[in-house]
Every structure is written in C-alpha cells, then in structure tokens.
C-alpha positions as CSV (number, residue, x, y, z in Angstrom):
1,M,17.1,-29.1,61.2
2,A,15.1,-26.1,60.0
3,A,16.1,-24.2,63.2
4,E,19.7,-25.0,62.4
5,A,19.4,-23.5,58.9
6,V,17.9,-20.3,60.3
7,R,20.7,-19.9,62.8
8,T,23.3,-20.3,60.0
9,E,21.5,-18.3,57.4
10,S,23.3,-15.1,56.3
11,P,21.5,-11.8,56.6
12,C,21.3,-11.5,52.8
13,A,19.8,-15.0,52.5
14,M,17.2,-14.1,55.2
15,M,16.3,-10.9,53.3
16,R,16.0,-12.8,50.0
17,R,13.8,-15.4,51.7
18,A,11.7,-12.6,53.2
19,A,11.4,-11.0,49.7
20,D,10.3,-14.3,48.2
21,M,7.7,-14.7,50.9
22,A,6.5,-11.1,50.3
23,R,6.2,-11.7,46.5
24,D,4.1,-14.9,47.3
25,D,1.9,-12.9,49.6
26,I,1.4,-10.2,47.0
27,T,0.4,-12.7,44.4
28,R,-2.1,-14.3,46.8
29,R,-3.6,-11.0,47.6
30,E,-3.9,-10.0,43.9
31,K,-5.7,-13.3,43.2
32,E,-8.1,-12.7,46.2
33,I,-8.9,-9.2,44.8
34,T,-9.6,-10.6,41.4
35,R,-11.8,-13.3,42.9
36,L,-13.8,-10.8,44.9
37,E,-14.2,-8.5,41.9
38,R,-15.6,-11.4,39.9
39,E,-18.0,-12.1,42.8
40,I,-19.1,-8.4,42.8
41,T,-19.6,-8.5,39.0
42,D,-21.7,-11.7,39.4
43,L,-23.8,-10.2,42.1
44,Q,-24.4,-7.0,40.1
45,G,-25.5,-9.1,37.2
46,Q,-28.4,-10.7,39.2
47,P,-31.9,-9.4,38.7
48,D,-32.2,-8.1,42.2
49,P,-28.6,-7.6,43.5
50,D,-27.9,-7.7,47.2
51,Q,-26.5,-4.2,47.6
52,A,-25.4,-4.8,51.2
53,A,-23.3,-7.8,50.0
54,I,-21.9,-5.8,47.1
55,A,-21.0,-2.9,49.4
56,A,-19.3,-5.3,51.9
57,L,-17.3,-7.0,49.1
58,E,-16.3,-3.6,47.7
59,Q,-15.1,-2.5,51.1
60,R,-13.1,-5.7,51.4
61,V,-11.5,-5.1,48.0
62,A,-10.6,-1.6,49.0
63,S,-9.0,-2.8,52.2
64,L,-7.1,-5.5,50.3
65,R,-5.9,-2.9,47.8
66,D,-4.5,-0.8,50.6
67,Q,-2.7,-3.8,52.1
68,L,-1.4,-4.7,48.7
69,E,0.0,-1.2,48.2
70,Q,1.8,-1.4,51.6
71,E,3.2,-4.8,50.8
72,R,4.5,-3.6,47.5
73,L,6.2,-0.6,49.1
74,S,7.7,-2.8,51.8
75,L,9.0,-5.3,49.2
76,D,10.4,-2.4,47.1
77,T,12.3,-1.2,50.2
78,L,13.6,-4.6,51.0
79,E,14.7,-5.2,47.4
80,Q,16.6,-1.9,47.5
81,V,18.4,-3.0,50.7
82,I,19.3,-6.3,49.2
83,T,20.6,-4.6,46.1
84,E,22.7,-2.2,48.1
85,N,24.1,-4.6,50.6
86,C,24.2,-8.1,49.1
C-alpha cells in the first residue's frame, strides 16, 4: 500500500514530504547539539574535568553544527522550489 502511494504521489507532494522530513531532521539535530552542550557544561563543572572528553564532545558539536547549516540551506532551497512550482 505504501509503495502504491509513492507511485501515485505528485512531485509537489513528494517535495513537501521531503521538506517535512528535513524539518524533523533539523529539529533532532538541534536537540542533539543542545544535549551535547549540556554534557560539556556538566563535564566542565567537575573538579577535575576530562579535557579529552570535552574536546571530543566539542568536536562533535562543531560537526553537527556544520551538518545543521547544510541541512538548513538544503531545506531553504527545497522550500523555494516548492513555492515557485507548487
């Protein structure tokens, strides 16, 4: 049944569905960044913070921020295409 829906889905509906999925991914990534930043803050607040763990988490946050920026740009482009064509 799901395969049937995909075959009969219009290009505009597919793009809207892709945009919804992208928004969900962006929200999940933002929440993950927030969680990691709290973890970094907690580690930094310890008497003898594990600098290697903090550095690894900071690197992960930086990577997630880069991915988030790319996802936002892609979503923006997709939303422009939807606006112009649907």
